[in-house]
Structure formats: C-alpha cells, structure tokens
N, CA, C, O and CB atoms as a CASP TS submission, in Angstrom:
PFRMAT TS
TARGET T0000
AUTHOR 0000-0000-0000
METHOD Language model
MODEL 1
PARENT N/A
ATOM      1  N   MET     1       3.155-147.446 -16.921  1.00  0.00           N
ATOM      2  CA  MET     1       2.471-146.964 -15.739  1.00  0.00           C
ATOM      3  C   MET     1       3.067-147.602 -14.486  1.00  0.00           C
ATOM      4  O   MET     1       3.252-146.931 -13.470  1.00  0.00           O
ATOM      5  CB  MET     1       0.970-147.255 -15.832  1.00  0.00           C
ATOM      6  N   LEU     2       3.363-148.883 -14.561  1.00  0.00           N
ATOM      7  CA  LEU     2       3.989-149.536 -13.419  1.00  0.00           C
ATOM      8  C   LEU     2       5.372-148.958 -13.173  1.00  0.00           C
ATOM      9  O   LEU     2       5.846-148.940 -12.037  1.00  0.00           O
ATOM     10  CB  LEU     2       4.074-151.051 -13.640  1.00  0.00           C
ATOM     11  N   HIS     3       6.017-148.489 -14.222  1.00  0.00           N
ATOM     12  CA  HIS     3       7.322-147.856 -14.097  1.00  0.00           C
ATOM     13  C   HIS     3       7.217-146.592 -13.239  1.00  0.00           C
ATOM     14  O   HIS     3       8.060-146.361 -12.372  1.00  0.00           O
ATOM     15  CB  HIS     3       7.895-147.520 -15.491  1.00  0.00           C
ATOM     16  N   TYR     4       6.191-145.775 -13.476  1.00  0.00           N
ATOM     17  CA  TYR     4       6.000-144.560 -12.686  1.00  0.00           C
ATOM     18  C   TYR     4       5.709-144.885 -11.230  1.00  0.00           C
ATOM     19  O   TYR     4       6.209-144.206 -10.332  1.00  0.00           O
ATOM     20  CB  TYR     4       4.867-143.721 -13.267  1.00  0.00           C
ATOM     21  N   ALA     5       4.910-145.913 -10.986  1.00  0.00           N
ATOM     22  CA  ALA     5       4.624-146.315  -9.613  1.00  0.00           C
ATOM     23  C   ALA     5       5.906-146.750  -8.913  1.00  0.00           C
ATOM     24  O   ALA     5       6.112-146.440  -7.739  1.00  0.00           O
ATOM     25  CB  ALA     5       3.585-147.450  -9.586  1.00  0.00           C
ATOM     26  N   SER     6       6.759-147.462  -9.625  1.00  0.00           N
ATOM     27  CA  SER     6       8.028-147.903  -9.040  1.00  0.00           C
ATOM     28  C   SER     6       8.928-146.710  -8.720  1.00  0.00           C
ATOM     29  O   SER     6       9.573-146.680  -7.672  1.00  0.00           O
ATOM     30  CB  SER     6       8.751-148.868  -9.993  1.00  0.00           C
ATOM     31  N   ILE     7       8.972-145.736  -9.615  1.00  0.00           N
ATOM     32  CA  ILE     7       9.796-144.554  -9.374  1.00  0.00           C
ATOM     33  C   ILE     7       9.306-143.794  -8.148  1.00  0.00           C
ATOM     34  O   ILE     7      10.112-143.414  -7.299  1.00  0.00           O
ATOM     35  CB  ILE     7       9.790-143.636 -10.602  1.00  0.00           C
ATOM     36  N   PHE     8       8.009-143.569  -8.040  1.00  0.00           N
ATOM     37  CA  PHE     8       7.476-142.855  -6.884  1.00  0.00           C
ATOM     38  C   PHE     8       7.687-143.641  -5.598  1.00  0.00           C
ATOM     39  O   PHE     8       7.911-143.049  -4.543  1.00  0.00           O
ATOM     40  CB  PHE     8       5.993-142.566  -7.080  1.00  0.00           C
ATOM     41  N   LEU     9       7.620-144.966  -5.672  1.00  0.00           N
ATOM     42  CA  LEU     9       7.871-145.785  -4.496  1.00  0.00           C
ATOM     43  C   LEU     9       9.321-145.636  -4.045  1.00  0.00           C
ATOM     44  O   LEU     9       9.584-145.494  -2.851  1.00  0.00           O
ATOM     45  CB  LEU     9       7.547-147.258  -4.786  1.00  0.00           C
ATOM     46  N   ILE    10      10.257-145.667  -4.980  1.00  0.00           N
ATOM     47  CA  ILE    10      11.673-145.508  -4.631  1.00  0.00           C
ATOM     48  C   ILE    10      11.941-144.123  -4.068  1.00  0.00           C
ATOM     49  O   ILE    10      12.680-143.984  -3.094  1.00  0.00           O
ATOM     50  CB  ILE    10      12.563-145.757  -5.855  1.00  0.00           C
ATOM     51  N   VAL    11      11.351-143.097  -4.668  1.00  0.00           N
ATOM     52  CA  VAL    11      11.519-141.731  -4.158  1.00  0.00           C
ATOM     53  C   VAL    11      10.971-141.629  -2.742  1.00  0.00           C
ATOM     54  O   VAL    11      11.583-141.004  -1.876  1.00  0.00           O
ATOM     55  CB  VAL    11      10.814-140.707  -5.079  1.00  0.00           C
ATOM     56  N   GLY    12       9.824-142.243  -2.512  1.00  0.00           N
ATOM     57  CA  GLY    12       9.238-142.225  -1.178  1.00  0.00           C
ATOM     58  C   GLY    12      10.100-142.945  -0.151  1.00  0.00           C
ATOM     59  O   GLY    12      10.249-142.471   0.975  1.00  0.00           O
ATOM     60  N   LEU    13      10.672-144.090  -0.532  1.00  0.00           N
ATOM     61  CA  LEU    13      11.527-144.835   0.400  1.00  0.00           C
ATOM     62  C   LEU    13      12.811-144.089   0.713  1.00  0.00           C
ATOM     63  O   LEU    13      13.248-144.063   1.863  1.00  0.00           O
ATOM     64  CB  LEU    13      11.859-146.203  -0.171  1.00  0.00           C
ATOM     65  N   VAL    14      13.421-143.483  -0.295  1.00  0.00           N
ATOM     66  CA  VAL    14      14.648-142.715  -0.065  1.00  0.00           C
ATOM     67  C   VAL    14      14.360-141.501   0.803  1.00  0.00           C
ATOM     68  O   VAL    14      15.127-141.194   1.715  1.00  0.00           O
ATOM     69  CB  VAL    14      15.275-142.276  -1.401  1.00  0.00           C
ATOM     70  N   ALA    15      13.266-140.813   0.528  1.00  0.00           N
ATOM     71  CA  ALA    15      12.915-139.644   1.325  1.00  0.00           C
ATOM     72  C   ALA    15      12.596-140.039   2.767  1.00  0.00           C
ATOM     73  O   ALA    15      12.910-139.297   3.698  1.00  0.00           O
ATOM     74  CB  ALA    15      11.722-138.913   0.700  1.00  0.00           C
ATOM     75  N   ALA    16      11.976-141.199   2.954  1.00  0.00           N
ATOM     76  CA  ALA    16      11.672-141.653   4.312  1.00  0.00           C
ATOM     77  C   ALA    16      12.954-141.981   5.076  1.00  0.00           C
ATOM     78  O   ALA    16      13.058-141.700   6.270  1.00  0.00           O
ATOM     79  CB  ALA    16      10.750-142.882   4.272  1.00  0.00           C
ATOM     80  N   MET    17      13.922-142.572   4.389  1.00  0.00           N
ATOM     81  CA  MET    17      15.190-142.887   5.050  1.00  0.00           C
ATOM     82  C   MET    17      15.945-141.613   5.425  1.00  0.00           C
ATOM     83  O   MET    17      16.661-141.585   6.426  1.00  0.00           O
ATOM     84  CB  MET    17      16.061-143.769   4.142  1.00  0.00           C
ATOM     85  N   LEU    18      15.785-140.562   4.624  1.00  0.00           N
ATOM     86  CA  LEU    18      16.474-139.309   4.906  1.00  0.00           C
ATOM     87  C   LEU    18      15.696-138.422   5.878  1.00  0.00           C
ATOM     88  O   LEU    18      16.219-137.407   6.339  1.00  0.00           O
ATOM     89  CB  LEU    18      16.721-138.559   3.615  1.00  0.00           C
ATOM     90  N   GLY    19      14.486-138.785   6.187  1.00  0.00           N
ATOM     91  CA  GLY    19      13.710-138.052   7.184  1.00  0.00           C
ATOM     92  C   GLY    19      12.790-136.994   6.616  1.00  0.00           C
ATOM     93  O   GLY    19      12.280-136.174   7.379  1.00  0.00           O
ATOM     94  N   PHE    20      12.552-136.971   5.326  1.00  0.00           N
ATOM     95  CA  PHE    20      11.632-136.010   4.736  1.00  0.00           C
ATOM     96  C   PHE    20      10.231-136.622   4.729  1.00  0.00           C
ATOM     97  O   PHE    20       9.777-137.148   3.713  1.00  0.00           O
ATOM     98  CB  PHE    20      12.082-135.611   3.292  1.00  0.00           C
ATOM     99  N   TRP    21       9.565-136.546   5.857  1.00  0.00           N
ATOM    100  CA  TRP    21       8.307-137.271   6.018  1.00  0.00           C
ATOM    101  C   TRP    21       7.211-136.759   5.101  1.00  0.00           C
ATOM    102  O   TRP    21       6.433-137.558   4.579  1.00  0.00           O
ATOM    103  CB  TRP    21       7.846-137.183   7.444  1.00  0.00           C
ATOM    104  N   GLY    22       7.124-135.452   4.888  1.00  0.00           N
ATOM    105  CA  GLY    22       6.081-134.919   4.014  1.00  0.00           C
ATOM    106  C   GLY    22       6.260-135.367   2.579  1.00  0.00           C
ATOM    107  O   GLY    22       5.299-135.770   1.923  1.00  0.00           O
ATOM    108  N   ILE    23       7.490-135.298   2.089  1.00  0.00           N
ATOM    109  CA  ILE    23       7.783-135.715   0.721  1.00  0.00           C
ATOM    110  C   ILE    23       7.579-137.220   0.580  1.00  0.00           C
ATOM    111  O   ILE    23       7.026-137.687  -0.416  1.00  0.00           O
ATOM    112  CB  ILE    23       9.227-135.326   0.326  1.00  0.00           C
ATOM    113  N   ALA    24       8.020-137.967   1.568  1.00  0.00           N
ATOM    114  CA  ALA    24       7.882-139.428   1.515  1.00  0.00           C
ATOM    115  C   ALA    24       6.414-139.833   1.499  1.00  0.00           C
ATOM    116  O   ALA    24       6.023-140.744   0.769  1.00  0.00           O
ATOM    117  CB  ALA    24       8.596-140.084   2.711  1.00  0.00           C
ATOM    118  N   GLY    25       5.617-139.165   2.290  1.00  0.00           N
ATOM    119  CA  GLY    25       4.191-139.485   2.328  1.00  0.00           C
ATOM    120  C   GLY    25       3.507-139.197   1.010  1.00  0.00           C
ATOM    121  O   GLY    25       2.700-139.993   0.531  1.00  0.00           O
ATOM    122  N   ARG    26       3.834-138.051   0.423  1.00  0.00           N
ATOM    123  CA  ARG    26       3.225-137.687  -0.867  1.00  0.00           C
ATOM    124  C   ARG    26       3.676-138.637  -1.967  1.00  0.00           C
ATOM    125  O   ARG    26       2.860-139.067  -2.782  1.00  0.00           O
ATOM    126  CB  ARG    26       3.583-136.237  -1.246  1.00  0.00           C
ATOM    127  N   ALA    27       4.957-138.968  -2.003  1.00  0.00           N
ATOM    128  CA  ALA    27       5.447-139.882  -3.039  1.00  0.00           C
ATOM    129  C   ALA    27       4.825-141.265  -2.874  1.00  0.00           C
ATOM    130  O   ALA    27       4.499-141.916  -3.867  1.00  0.00           O
ATOM    131  CB  ALA    27       6.985-139.983  -2.989  1.00  0.00           C
ATOM    132  N   ALA    28       4.659-141.714  -1.651  1.00  0.00           N
ATOM    133  CA  ALA    28       4.033-143.009  -1.412  1.00  0.00           C
ATOM    134  C   ALA    28       2.560-142.987  -1.820  1.00  0.00           C
ATOM    135  O   ALA    28       2.056-143.960  -2.381  1.00  0.00           O
ATOM    136  CB  ALA    28       4.169-143.402   0.062  1.00  0.00           C
ATOM    137  N   ASP    29       1.870-141.879  -1.538  1.00  0.00           N
ATOM    138  CA  ASP    29       0.472-141.762  -1.955  1.00  0.00           C
ATOM    139  C   ASP    29       0.341-141.795  -3.473  1.00  0.00           C
ATOM    140  O   ASP    29      -0.536-142.471  -4.010  1.00  0.00           O
ATOM    141  CB  ASP    29      -0.141-140.472  -1.406  1.00  0.00           C
ATOM    142  N   ILE    30       1.211-141.066  -4.161  1.00  0.00           N
ATOM    143  CA  ILE    30       1.177-141.058  -5.624  1.00  0.00           C
ATOM    144  C   ILE    30       1.478-142.445  -6.164  1.00  0.00           C
ATOM    145  O   ILE    30       0.848-142.889  -7.124  1.00  0.00           O
ATOM    146  CB  ILE    30       2.179-140.037  -6.190  1.00  0.00           C
ATOM    147  N   ALA    31       2.444-143.137  -5.552  1.00  0.00           N
ATOM    148  CA  ALA    31       2.784-144.487  -5.998  1.00  0.00           C
ATOM    149  C   ALA    31       1.597-145.432  -5.834  1.00  0.00           C
ATOM    150  O   ALA    31       1.346-146.267  -6.703  1.00  0.00           O
ATOM    151  CB  ALA    31       3.994-145.020  -5.218  1.00  0.00           C
ATOM    152  N   LYS    32       0.876-145.309  -4.742  1.00  0.00           N
ATOM    153  CA  LYS    32      -0.304-146.159  -4.530  1.00  0.00           C
ATOM    154  C   LYS    32      -1.374-145.897  -5.582  1.00  0.00           C
ATOM    155  O   LYS    32      -1.961-146.830  -6.131  1.00  0.00           O
ATOM    156  CB  LYS    32      -0.884-145.929  -3.132  1.00  0.00           C
ATOM    157  N   ILE    33      -1.623-144.625  -5.857  1.00  0.00           N
ATOM    158  CA  ILE    33      -2.664-144.260  -6.824  1.00  0.00           C
ATOM    159  C   ILE    33      -2.297-144.762  -8.218  1.00  0.00           C
ATOM    160  O   ILE    33      -3.125-145.358  -8.908  1.00  0.00           O
ATOM    161  CB  ILE    33      -2.875-142.730  -6.846  1.00  0.00           C
ATOM    162  N   VAL    34      -1.046-144.517  -8.629  1.00  0.00           N
ATOM    163  CA  VAL    34      -0.617-144.944  -9.958  1.00  0.00           C
ATOM    164  C   VAL    34      -0.649-146.470 -10.066  1.00  0.00           C
ATOM    165  O   VAL    34      -1.022-147.010 -11.107  1.00  0.00           O
ATOM    166  CB  VAL    34       0.799-144.414 -10.265  1.00  0.00           C
ATOM    167  N   PHE    35      -0.260-147.164  -8.996  1.00  0.00           N
ATOM    168  CA  PHE    35      -0.290-148.620  -9.010  1.00  0.00           C
ATOM    169  C   PHE    35      -1.720-149.138  -9.113  1.00  0.00           C
ATOM    170  O   PHE    35      -1.974-150.092  -9.849  1.00  0.00           O
ATOM    171  CB  PHE    35       0.383-149.177  -7.757  1.00  0.00           C
ATOM    172  N   LEU    36      -2.654-148.533  -8.394  1.00  0.00           N
ATOM    173  CA  LEU    36      -4.051-148.963  -8.476  1.00  0.00           C
ATOM    174  C   LEU    36      -4.632-148.715  -9.861  1.00  0.00           C
ATOM    175  O   LEU    36      -5.404-149.534 -10.360  1.00  0.00           O
ATOM    176  CB  LEU    36      -4.890-148.242  -7.425  1.00  0.00           C
ATOM    177  N   VAL    37      -4.276-147.604 -10.487  1.00  0.00           N
ATOM    178  CA  VAL    37      -4.729-147.340 -11.852  1.00  0.00           C
ATOM    179  C   VAL    37      -4.157-148.391 -12.803  1.00  0.00           C
ATOM    180  O   VAL    37      -4.864-148.894 -13.676  1.00  0.00           O
ATOM    181  CB  VAL    37      -4.315-145.916 -12.302  1.00  0.00           C
ATOM    182  N   PHE    38      -2.872-148.720 -12.630  1.00  0.00           N
ATOM    183  CA  PHE    38      -2.252-149.739 -13.466  1.00  0.00           C
ATOM    184  C   PHE    38      -2.954-151.078 -13.310  1.00  0.00           C
ATOM    185  O   PHE    38      -3.258-151.737 -14.305  1.00  0.00           O
ATOM    186  CB  PHE    38      -0.774-149.880 -13.125  1.00  0.00           C
ATOM    187  N   ILE    39      -3.215-151.487 -12.077  1.00  0.00           N
ATOM    188  CA  ILE    39      -3.873-152.781 -11.830  1.00  0.00           C
ATOM    189  C   ILE    39      -5.273-152.796 -12.425  1.00  0.00           C
ATOM    190  O   ILE    39      -5.676-153.789 -13.030  1.00  0.00           O
ATOM    191  CB  ILE    39      -3.939-153.078 -10.318  1.00  0.00           C
ATOM    192  N   SER    40      -6.022-151.707 -12.262  1.00  0.00           N
ATOM    193  CA  SER    40      -7.378-151.691 -12.809  1.00  0.00           C
ATOM    194  C   SER    40      -7.360-151.742 -14.337  1.00  0.00           C
ATOM    195  O   SER    40      -8.184-152.433 -14.935  1.00  0.00           O
ATOM    196  CB  SER    40      -8.128-150.442 -12.334  1.00  0.00           C
ATOM    197  N   LEU    41      -6.436-151.023 -14.979  1.00  0.00           N
ATOM    198  CA  LEU    41      -6.331-151.095 -16.431  1.00  0.00           C
ATOM    199  C   LEU    41      -5.885-152.474 -16.895  1.00  0.00           C
ATOM    200  O   LEU    41      -6.318-152.953 -17.943  1.00  0.00           O
ATOM    201  CB  LEU    41      -5.365-150.040 -16.940  1.00  0.00           C
ATOM    202  N   PHE    42      -5.023-153.108 -16.119  1.00  0.00           N
ATOM    203  CA  PHE    42      -4.579-154.458 -16.442  1.00  0.00           C
ATOM    204  C   PHE    42      -5.751-155.437 -16.410  1.00  0.00           C
ATOM    205  O   PHE    42      -5.877-156.274 -17.302  1.00  0.00           O
ATOM    206  CB  PHE    42      -3.484-154.908 -15.469  1.00  0.00           C
ATOM    207  N   TYR    43      -6.610-155.342 -15.391  1.00  0.00           N
ATOM    208  CA  TYR    43      -7.760-156.244 -15.300  1.00  0.00           C
ATOM    209  C   TYR    43      -8.776-155.976 -16.403  1.00  0.00           C
ATOM    210  O   TYR    43      -9.376-156.913 -16.930  1.00  0.00           O
ATOM    211  CB  TYR    43      -8.429-156.109 -13.937  1.00  0.00           C
ATOM    212  N   VAL    44      -8.976-154.713 -16.759  1.00  0.00           N
ATOM    213  CA  VAL    44      -9.892-154.395 -17.852  1.00  0.00           C
ATOM    214  C   VAL    44      -9.355-154.982 -19.153  1.00  0.00           C
ATOM    215  O   VAL    44     -10.115-155.516 -19.961  1.00  0.00           O
ATOM    216  CB  VAL    44     -10.087-152.861 -17.983  1.00  0.00           C
ATOM    217  N   THR    45      -8.043-154.880 -19.352  1.00  0.00           N
ATOM    218  CA  THR    45      -7.434-155.454 -20.546  1.00  0.00           C
ATOM    219  C   THR    45      -7.606-156.964 -20.573  1.00  0.00           C
ATOM    220  O   THR    45      -7.910-157.530 -21.623  1.00  0.00           O
ATOM    221  CB  THR    45      -5.954-155.092 -20.615  1.00  0.00           C
ATOM    222  N   LEU    46      -7.416-157.625 -19.439  1.00  0.00           N
ATOM    223  CA  LEU    46      -7.620-159.069 -19.388  1.00  0.00           C
ATOM    224  C   LEU    46      -9.076-159.443 -19.628  1.00  0.00           C
ATOM    225  O   LEU    46      -9.375-160.427 -20.304  1.00  0.00           O
ATOM    226  CB  LEU    46      -7.161-159.617 -18.049  1.00  0.00           C
ATOM    227  N   LEU    47      -9.966-158.654 -19.071  1.00  0.00           N
ATOM    228  CA  LEU    47     -11.395-158.959 -19.184  1.00  0.00           C
ATOM    229  C   LEU    47     -11.883-158.849 -20.635  1.00  0.00           C
ATOM    230  O   LEU    47     -12.616-159.715 -21.111  1.00  0.00           O
ATOM    231  CB  LEU    47     -12.207-158.016 -18.285  1.00  0.00           C
ATOM    232  N   PHE    48     -11.482-157.802 -21.321  1.00  0.00           N
ATOM    233  CA  PHE    48     -11.974-157.575 -22.674  1.00  0.00           C
ATOM    234  C   PHE    48     -11.038-158.105 -23.747  1.00  0.00           C
ATOM    235  O   PHE    48     -11.414-158.138 -24.918  1.00  0.00           O
ATOM    236  CB  PHE    48     -12.199-156.114 -22.892  1.00  0.00           C
ATOM    237  N   GLY    49      -9.842-158.516 -23.389  1.00  0.00           N
ATOM    238  CA  GLY    49      -8.928-159.130 -24.320  1.00  0.00           C
ATOM    239  C   GLY    49      -8.300-158.199 -25.323  1.00  0.00           C
ATOM    240  O   GLY    49      -8.017-158.608 -26.450  1.00  0.00           O
ATOM    241  N   TYR    50      -8.071-156.943 -24.941  1.00  0.00           N
ATOM    242  CA  TYR    50      -7.424-156.011 -25.850  1.00  0.00           C
ATOM    243  C   TYR    50      -5.951-156.335 -25.994  1.00  0.00           C
ATOM    244  O   TYR    50      -5.314-156.826 -25.063  1.00  0.00           O
ATOM    245  CB  TYR    50      -7.603-154.580 -25.366  1.00  0.00           C
ATOM    246  N   GLU    51      -5.421-156.056 -27.167  1.00  0.00           N
ATOM    247  CA  GLU    51      -3.981-156.194 -27.395  1.00  0.00           C
ATOM    248  C   GLU    51      -3.310-154.931 -26.882  1.00  0.00           C
ATOM    249  O   GLU    51      -3.662-153.826 -27.297  1.00  0.00           O
ATOM    250  CB  GLU    51      -3.651-156.438 -28.915  1.00  0.00           C
ATOM    251  N   VAL    52      -2.344-155.088 -25.980  1.00  0.00           N
ATOM    252  CA  VAL    52      -1.680-153.932 -25.402  1.00  0.00           C
ATOM    253  C   VAL    52      -0.532-153.489 -26.304  1.00  0.00           C
ATOM    254  O   VAL    52      -0.247-152.296 -26.408  1.00  0.00           O
ATOM    255  CB  VAL    52      -1.167-154.251 -23.984  1.00  0.00           C
ATOM    256  N   ILE    53       0.113-154.424 -26.941  1.00  0.00           N
ATOM    257  CA  ILE    53       1.291-154.091 -27.753  1.00  0.00           C
ATOM    258  C   ILE    53       0.878-153.630 -29.126  1.00  0.00           C
ATOM    259  O   ILE    53       1.731-153.305 -29.951  1.00  0.00           O
ATOM    260  CB  ILE    53       2.233-155.289 -27.868  1.00  0.00           C
TER
END
C-alpha cells in the first residue's frame, strides 16, 4: 500500500513539474488518501498485534 502511495506521489510531482496541474492535483490527492489508509492499517496492526507476513 505504501508502494502505491509512493507511485502516485512521484506521478504527481512529475506532472507538477511538467505543468499538468489537474493531473498533479489528482495524483497528489490519491497519494494522500492511500498513505492515510496505510498509516491507519499500520496502527491497527500494531494495536492488535496481528502478524502481517
């Protein structure tokens, strides 16, 4: 999940450098959402002690 957030962040940064503001904004929004989901799942895993692997 963190991998997807990283990919969307890179896509957003490249699009912003090239001037595609709409695409960059959407990719950055998706990256934020995916990152927040990853962090929340990570904390739930720590809280309940589930084995991820």
